[in-house]
C-alpha positions as CSV (number, residue, x, y, z in Angstrom):
1,X,10.4,17.9,4.7
2,X,10.5,16.4,0.9
3,X,9.8,13.0,0.5
4,X,11.4,10.7,-1.9
5,X,9.4,8.4,-3.5
6,X,10.4,5.4,-5.4
7,X,8.8,2.7,-7.5
8,X,9.4,-0.3,-6.0
9,X,8.7,-4.3,-7.1
10,X,9.4,-7.4,-4.9
11,X,11.0,-10.5,-6.3
12,X,6.7,-11.4,-7.1
13,X,6.8,-9.0,-9.5
14,X,4.7,-6.8,-7.2
15,X,4.9,-2.9,-7.8
16,X,4.3,-0.4,-6.0
17,X,5.6,3.1,-4.2
18,X,7.4,3.7,-1.0
19,X,7.7,7.3,0.6
20,X,11.7,8.0,2.4
21,X,13.1,10.9,4.0
22,X,15.9,10.9,1.8
23,X,18.0,8.0,-0.8
24,X,20.0,6.9,2.3
25,X,16.4,6.0,4.8
26,X,15.5,4.3,2.2
27,X,19.5,2.3,1.1
28,X,18.8,1.9,5.2
29,X,16.2,0.1,5.5
30,X,16.9,-1.7,2.7
31,X,19.9,-2.9,4.1
32,X,18.5,-3.8,7.8
33,X,15.6,-5.2,6.0
34,X,13.2,-3.4,6.9
35,X,10.9,-3.3,3.4
36,X,8.4,-5.5,2.3
37,X,6.1,-5.5,0.0
38,X,2.5,-4.8,0.8
39,X,0.4,-7.1,-1.2
40,X,2.4,-10.5,-0.6
41,X,4.8,-9.4,2.2
42,X,8.2,-10.2,0.3
43,X,10.9,-8.8,1.6
44,X,12.8,-9.0,-1.5
45,X,12.5,-5.9,-2.4
46,X,14.4,-3.6,-5.4
47,X,14.2,0.1,-6.8
48,X,13.2,0.1,-10.1
49,X,14.3,2.8,-12.3
50,X,12.4,5.7,-12.8
51,X,12.0,9.1,-13.7
52,X,11.8,11.9,-11.6
53,X,9.0,13.5,-10.9
54,X,9.6,17.3,-11.6
55,X,6.8,19.8,-10.9
56,X,6.5,21.7,-14.5
57,X,2.4,22.6,-14.5
58,X,3.6,26.2,-14.7
59,X,5.4,25.4,-17.8
60,X,2.9,24.0,-19.4
61,X,-0.3,24.9,-21.8
62,X,-3.7,22.9,-21.0
63,X,-4.8,20.2,-23.2
64,X,-7.6,21.5,-25.6
65,X,-10.2,19.1,-25.0
66,X,-11.7,16.9,-27.1
67,X,-14.8,17.3,-28.5
68,X,-17.9,15.9,-26.9
69,X,-18.2,13.8,-30.3
70,X,-15.4,11.9,-29.6
71,X,-16.2,10.7,-26.3
72,X,-19.4,9.6,-27.9
73,X,-18.0,8.3,-31.1
74,X,-16.1,5.3,-29.0
75,X,-18.0,3.3,-26.6
76,X,-15.7,2.4,-23.5
77,X,-15.3,4.4,-20.2
78,X,-11.7,6.6,-20.3
79,X,-10.6,7.9,-16.9
80,X,-7.9,11.2,-17.1
81,X,-5.0,10.7,-14.9
82,X,-5.0,13.3,-12.1
83,X,-2.0,16.1,-12.2
84,X,1.2,15.4,-9.9
85,X,0.0,17.5,-7.7
86,X,-3.5,16.0,-7.8
87,X,-2.3,12.5,-7.4
88,X,0.5,13.4,-4.3
89,X,-2.8,14.4,-2.6
90,X,-4.7,11.5,-3.7
91,X,-2.1,9.7,-2.5
92,X,-1.9,11.2,1.2
93,X,-5.9,10.8,1.3
94,X,-5.7,7.2,0.7
95,X,-2.8,6.7,3.1
96,X,-5.0,9.0,6.1
97,X,-8.0,6.4,5.4
98,X,-5.8,3.0,5.6
99,X,-4.0,4.4,8.3
100,X,-7.4,4.9,10.4
101,X,-8.9,1.5,9.4
102,X,-5.8,0.3,10.9
103,X,-6.0,1.9,13.9
104,X,-9.6,0.9,13.8
105,X,-8.7,-2.7,14.9
106,X,-7.9,-4.5,17.5
107,X,-4.3,-6.0,18.1
108,X,-4.1,-9.5,19.3
109,X,-0.5,-9.2,18.6
110,X,0.8,-13.0,18.3
111,X,-2.5,-14.6,19.2
112,X,-4.1,-13.0,15.9
113,X,-4.0,-16.7,14.1
114,X,-5.5,-18.3,17.1
115,X,-8.1,-15.1,17.5
116,X,-8.8,-15.6,13.8
117,X,-9.8,-19.2,14.4
118,X,-11.8,-18.3,17.0
119,X,-13.9,-16.3,15.0
120,X,-13.9,-18.4,12.1
121,X,-15.7,-20.6,14.4
122,X,-18.0,-18.6,16.1
123,X,-16.3,-19.0,19.5
124,X,-15.3,-15.1,19.3
125,X,-17.5,-12.2,18.3
126,X,-16.2,-11.0,14.8
127,X,-14.1,-7.6,14.7
128,X,-11.6,-6.0,13.1
129,X,-8.2,-7.5,14.2
130,X,-4.5,-7.3,13.7
131,X,-1.5,-9.1,15.1
132,X,0.9,-10.7,13.5
133,X,1.3,-14.3,12.1
134,X,4.1,-16.3,10.1
135,X,4.2,-17.1,6.3
136,X,3.2,-20.4,7.1
137,X,0.3,-19.2,10.0
138,X,-0.8,-17.3,7.2
139,X,-1.1,-20.1,4.9
140,X,-2.8,-22.3,7.1
141,X,-5.8,-19.5,7.9
142,X,-6.1,-19.3,3.9
143,X,-6.2,-23.2,3.6
144,X,-9.0,-22.7,5.7
145,X,-11.0,-19.9,4.5
146,X,-9.8,-17.4,6.7
147,X,-8.8,-14.5,4.5
148,X,-6.1,-12.3,5.8
149,X,-4.3,-9.8,4.8
150,X,-0.2,-8.3,5.6
151,X,0.2,-4.6,5.9
152,X,3.4,-3.2,5.8
153,X,4.3,-1.8,9.3
154,X,4.7,1.9,8.1
155,X,0.5,1.9,8.1
156,X,0.9,0.5,12.1
157,X,1.5,2.8,14.7
158,X,2.4,0.0,17.4
159,X,4.5,-1.4,15.4
160,X,6.4,2.2,15.0
161,X,6.6,3.3,18.4
């Protein structure tokens, strides 16, 4: 199955990728309000203009390596971007790790804010939990010094069932 990868941006300026079965799947999810920013959970998400991703690795000659003296001439750190195929593998690996981390949390459902407070106050054993919380509950938790992070629904297998 070939996935469509679109660059998306929320109204707060966060840019992220969305992976869809097709362009129609993106349009359908967008029209039903199912898309949200993984950083701030904003549901005002739009597709950015982006160039198509083409696998042209076979058509390019390898770039000549920079001489070792050039690397020593300029202080600082340089990182080479991985090739498109490597990037796709890296993204898939990151997604597998994130999904595994989510699977290793206890789903407390709508009791999320209450359970997070109980753990913060020492009334419940500290552990990794996930659940649902309103934007107001998340804001209140943050004001109380309780760190929470919204996760997109597609990372939570329980929400997909």
